[in-house]
N, C-alpha and C positions, 0 to 999 in steps of 0.2 A: 080188215079195215080198222085203223086205230085213229086216235084223236089228231095226230099230225097229218094223216091223209085227208081227213075231213076238213081240217084247217086249210090244206092246200086247195081242195075243191072250192072252199068258201072264197079264198083269195082270188083264185082264177075267175070264178063266177062274178064276184063283185067288180073286178077289173074290167071284165068283158061288158058288164052292164053299164059301167061308167063310161066306157069308150063308145058305146052305141050313140050314133049321131042323129038318127031319125027313127021313125016308127018301124020301118022295114028291118033295119039293123037290130032294133030292140027285139022284134019278134024272132029273128034268127038266133039271137043270143038266148032268148027264153027257151026255144026248142032245143038248142044245143046243151043247155045246162039243166033244164027241168023236164025235158021230153022223155018219152018211153025208152029211148036208147041212150040216154045221158049217163055219165058216170054215177050220178046220184041214184038213178033208177037201178043201175047194175048193183050198186052197193046195197040198196034196199032188198034186192032179190037174194042177196047172200045172208040176210038176217035169219032165214029159216034154218041155215046150217050151223048157227052159232049156239053156244050154251045159253041158258036162260039169263044168267048174269051179264054175259057179254052182249046178248041181244038187247037187254034193257039199256045198257050204257051206250052202245053204238046207235041204237034206235033213237035215243034221245038226242044224240049229237046230229044224226041225219035229219031229224025233224026240225031241229034248230037251224040247220043249214038251209033246209027248204024254206023255212020262214024268212030267213035273212035274204035269200035271193028273191 
């Protein structure tokens, strides 16, 4: 996972949240983008297989993404 992939996840998530028209749609988007089986969660699971430097930089990007969404 690199910065461009994280940015693509951010753009998709923000667009989906912006398009949600009611509380039910908002909850579906939240689960899809922040849930246990979301692309973000899958990326976080990969952190353990990265080198220390890579883990630090990618982890910071993923944490920023989670905060933005």
